N, C-alpha and C positions, 0 to 999 in steps of 0.2 A: 592133141597141140603140139605146135614145132617145138622141139629140145632145144635148150642153150647149147653153143657149140662150146669148147674147153677155155674155160675163162682165162687160166693161166697162159695160153699159147695168145689169147687176145692182149692181156696184158703185156706180153713181152713185145707184142708189135706195137702196139699203142704207147708203149713206154718212150721208144725212139721218137715217136712223132712228139710226145710231149718235152722231150728236152730240147727238141729243134724249135718247139711253141716259146719256150721260155727265153732262147738265145733271139728271139727276132721281135720280143715285145716291145711295144712304146715306152716311152720313161711312164713311173707309175707316178699315178696322181693321189693326193690324199682324197679319203673318202669325200667328204666333203665338197671338195672341187666336183666330183662325179656326180653328188647328188645334185647341186647347183645346176650342172650340164644338163642333165635329165629333166628338171622341172622347166627349164629354159626350151628344151624341145616342144613343150605343150602338146603337140597331136600326133599321133600316130595309128598307124594300120594294124590291126590283131587279122591274122588269117589264119581259122580253123578249116584245115583240110587233110582229109585222112579217111580212114575205112568207113568213118560214121557217113561220111558223104556220099555212101551209098546204099545208105541203109535206111534213110528217112529218121533216123535217132541220132542223139548226143553222145549216148553211151551204146556201142556197138556191141555185136555178140563178139565176145574174145576169141572165139573159134572161127570166125568168119574168114573164108580163102581169101589168100591174096590176089586170085584171080578176078575179085569184083572191083579191084584198084587199077581203072582203065581209062584216066584221061587223057583221051585221043587228040585232043586240041591244045595241050599245057600250053600256057604262055604266060610265065611269071613276069614277062616283060609289061605285059599289059595290067597287072596288078601294080607294078611298081609306078606306071604312069599314071593310072587312076589314083594311087596314093597322091603322087605329085600334083593332080588336078584338083585334089582337095587340100593342098598345101599341108600336106603330112610331113614329117621329118623322118619316119623311121618305120620299118616293119618288123613284125614278130610272127612265126609262124609255128604250128604244132608239130616237132619233128616225132613227139610220140604222145598220143592221148592215153587216157585210161584202158583204152582194150589192147595196149603194146605194141601196135602194129609202126615200126620203122618206117620214115619216109626218106631215109638217107641210106648210104651202102655201106650198112655195119656189118663189123666181122662177129658182132657178139650174139645173134640169132637170125636165123633162118625165115624168122616171120619179119621181112622187111620187102622194101619196093622192088629189088631185084629181082624177087622171086613173083613178081606182080608181071602184068602183060606190058606196063610200060616201060620195065627194067632202065630206069632213069633216074640218080639223085636228085630228087626233088628238094632236098635242103642246099644242094648245090646250086641248081636252076635258081632258085628263089635268092640266094643270096649273091650271086653274080648279076642277077638284073636288079635288085636294088640297089646295091653298090654302085653300078654303072649308072644308075640314074639319080646319084647324089643323095641317096637316102642311106640311114645307118640300119644296121643288122641286128635285130634281136632274135633269140629263139624262146621256143616254149617247149617245157618236159615234164612230163607227169612220173611222178614218183609210182602213184598207184598204178599197178598194171596186171589186170586181170587176164591176159592170156599166159604170162609168165608166173601166174600166181604169186604176184607179190603183194599180197593183200594181209588183210588183218589177220592174226594166229596164224601165218603160214610162211613168215619172211625166215628166210636162210641165209649163212654166209654167202653162199653163191648170189643169191639177189643183190647184195650189197656189194659183190665184186662186179656184177652187171652193170648197175647203176655206174660204177665209178668208172669202168671201161668205156659206157656209152658217154658219160659225159666227157670222157677225155678225147675221145673221137669228135665229138662237138665242138671241143675248145680248142682244138689242133685241127681241123681239116677246112676250116671254113673262111679263115682270115678273122679280123678284128671282130669281136663280137660285144656289142655296148651293154647287153645285158642277157641274164637267163633267167627267164619268168618259169619258176616251178610250182606246179599242183599237185594236188593230191595227198599234201603231208597235213599231220595234223590239225584235221577237220574232221567234224562231226560225221559226215559221211564216208571218209575215207579211213579213219579210226588207224591212221599209222603215226606213232609218234615218231618225236625228234631223237628217241631212243632207238626206238626198232630199226629204223635206218640213221644213223647218226650224222645230224646235221651239220656239227662243227667240223666232222671230218670230209663231209660233202662241198661245205662251204671252203675249207681252205683248201681243196682241190681246184676248185674252180679259179679262186684266187691266184695258186701258183702257176696255174697255166695260163691265165689272162689277166692279172691284177687289175686293170682298167674296166673288167666286166661287173657290173652291177649283178646282184644276187637278188630276186625279187622273190618271195615266197607268198603265194595267194593265200594268207591266212587271216586276212583282216576282219574276218567275223569274231576272232577269239580274241584277241590281245586288244588292251587299251590305247584309244588314239593316241597318247600321251608317251607313250614308250614304244621304241624300236626294239619289237623282238624277231629274230629269226628272220631278218630281212633287212637289205640296205635301204630300200622305199615301202612304205606303208602301203597296203593294196586294198582295193574295195572292189568289189564284184557288184556292181549296183543294180543287175538283175536277181541277185540272192538277197535284195533288200540291205545290202552293206551302204553307208553312206558317209560321205565324209563331210565333215560339218562345212558350209560355206562363210561361215561369219567368222570363225577363230581358228580353224587350221593351221599350225605352224611346221608341221613337219612334211618332207619331201614325199608326195604323194603318187599313187596312178591310180585312176579308177577306169572302169572296162564296161562297155555294153554292146550288143550284137547292132548292127543297121539293118537287118532283117528279123524275122520271128524267131530265130534260132541261131545257136553258135554255128552248127554245122549246116550247109545246105540241105534243103529237103524239096521235093518234087512240087510243093505248093508255092516257093518263092517267088519264080517268074511273074506269077499272078496274083502277088500279094504286095498292098503296098508297103514298101520301107519306111521307115522312123523319117518324120518330116525334117528336112535339113536345117528350116528356119529355128526350128525348136531344138534341135540337137545345139545348134550353135549358141542360141540365145539363153537358153535354159539349163544346159549341160555344159558346153564347151569353155564357153566365158567364165560363168560363176567358178569351175573349176580350177581353172588358169588364175583365178584373182586369188585362191587360197593355196598356191604353190602344190596343185596337183596336175598332173599330167593326164592327159584323156586319150587312150586307146579304144578305139573305134572298129569292132569286128566286121570283116567282111568274106561272107562265105563263097568261095568258087564252086562252080557247078560239077556235075560228072564228067563233063568235057577239060576242067581245069581252066576255065575262065568266069569271069564276071557276067553275071546277067544284065541285061540293058539298064533295068530299074535301079539295079545297085549303082551302076557308071554313072548314070542321071544325077543320082543322089550325089554323089562324091563331087562331080562338077559343080552343084549349085551351091554346095558347101565352099568350095574354093572361091566361087564368086562373091560370097557374103562375109567369108570370115581369111581374115591374115595374120601370120605370125608377127607378132609385134615385138619379137626379141626377149630379151633376158626379163625374166620376173624380179621382183625387190629380192634383194640378199637374203636368203635362208638364216635363222637364227642358229646360233651354236647348238651343237647336239652331241647326246652324248654316244659312242660307239655302239652299236647293235648289240644286243645279248645273241651268242650262238651256241652256248655249251649247254649241258644238261642240268637240270635243278637239282640239284643234291638234297636238297630240301624235301622234295615232295614227295609225301607221304609218309615222312619220317616220323617217331614219336614226338609229339608238341605239348609243351606245359604252357599255363597262362597264369595271370591273375583272374581271379573271380570272373566271370562270364556273363553277358546279359542272357538271361533265360537260356535257351536251345543254343546260342551262336557261338557255339564252343569252338577251342583252339584248333580243331581238325579241319574246319574250314579255311583257315591261313595259309595253308601248305596242300591243298587238295588240287590244283592246277586249275581253280575254277576263278576267274577275276568278277564273277557275280555271286559270289558268297563271300563271305566274311566272319573272321572270329571280332566279336563286339565286347569290349570292357563293361564292365556293369558300372552304372553311374554312382556308384557307392565309394567304386575303389577310387584311392587319392593318388596312387601311385604306380600306374598299369604296367605289366612286362608280358613278354612272350618269348618264349625259349623252346627250340630246337636241338633235340638229343641225336647223335648222328652213331650212336653206341659202339663207335671206335672212332680212334682221331681220323681226322679227314682233311686232307689240304683244301683251303679254297683262298681266293683272291679278291672275289667281289660278292657283294649282296645286295639286294634289291628289295626295298620296301614299296609295295603298289598299296594304294587305298581306291576303293571303288568310290567313296566319298571323302576328298582330302581336308584333314583338321590338324593333322600331327604337323607340330612346329617346330620341337625342340625333343632330342630324345638323345640315348647315348646307345651304342652298338659295343657290344664286348664278345670275347672268346675264351673258352675256359681251356687251360692247359693245366694238368697234374692237379687240380683242383683249386687253381687261382684264377678269378677274371681279370681279363686286361683289356684295357680299352682301345676299340678300332677308330671310334667316331665319338664325337660330343659336341654338339651344335646344334645349329639352326638349319631347317633343309623344309621348307613350305610345298615343295612338288608334290604333285599326284602320284609321280614313279618317282622313286629316291633312290638312285645308282650310286654305289660306294664301290670303287675299284681302289685297291692297296697290294701291297707286295705280300706273297703268299704266306700264309701262315698255318698251323697244324692246331686243329681242336677237336675235342670229342663236342664240345655243346656249344650254341652262340645265342646269344640274345638280344633283345631292343626293350630297354625302360625309356617309358614317355615320359618327358620332363613339363611339356607343357601340348596342349592341344586347344583348339577352339571350340571345338563339341567334345560330344563322346565318341571316344577312341574305336576306331576298327582298323583292322588289316585286311585286304583282300587275299595277297600275296605275300608271305615272306620268303624270298628265293635266296639260294648259295649257289655259287659257280666257282667253279676251277679253271679258268680261262686259259687256253693255249697263248702264252704271248713271248 
């Protein structure tokens, strides 16, 4: 395994870059405007290009030698012009995938493209080419990093320093970045939580360097469609069975699919039919755009660093039958995304009598598919979290799997006295309450009116940075 370089030295060098970046950023736009501009882009190109390209696998051996990464005909301008031929508006490249190989000139690790036969910064080549062709530049970055052993139960402070240093490089060396798409966080297959690698710190870092860069975490499988958790844009990996509702979605969203059979290029690709352009347009792209969802189609470069002929032909065909019709309908007003750690997760919970085995633990287990359910004989249900000591917080979210609670009271306990935070009506499935920070040892909800049997999927408490 290639060892990490001295992170302290890296931090010093990139700090200067970060200061420079902060002095040259564009005027800061409200998040709602950035979300609207993103869905208005409608259609873009994902580019999976990394060590797996040379191994016929999407998940590569994390100890594979950089010597195998050798795209002798690398042509990012071809990629950009192919995207333009399909009327795409942006690109997004895998700067680092799960096996940890960096395709930019990083100072954080020797496991990078400068130690390959190419010895060329692919991220720079990509960014320059797409920008020169009038396309916006997005970047993909994996938190999961099996080469550097950033994986479940092995994460150290040096790992977090490495992540921060790499993101600083990506946010300061390549001009304006429209979005950072992050993968490998809080997923069943990665098992790296937002506490293991602190999401709020990373999110805040990105925004401090590029305030107009959207942060998108590919976590669409876990969180309710109605709530914006740990991302600026709702994400759906369609190949993994994640589907945005094409009937009633009202959240800014992105959905992705590969044009070829896999995310990364494989030797069978040149002779294997790609997805039908007509079906992609009529059954995927248009229906997604109609519900505020941007579509990003992955096209995998081959081992020479260029697109295969069948992929190029499909992109041209898409461009013949689809045109960007401009801005979509104005987005609904949204709550700011949740980005902090959930203080209520797995804390001692109490409640009024539960229905059979649907006891109170299910409402703070970080699982939106399990719920505390109140016994139907209870006339005034309540649910309570005990922090065991005084805790500062300024946000409470009540998430229901099946919404039926309409009127309720939120209270916090300080010195044995219950004080009211909110009392009133809120029929949303995800009920977000933000307020000035209070300190308390306990917090509770008392349900005053519900259309059906009371249940809570997650009772969440946050102490957000503001």
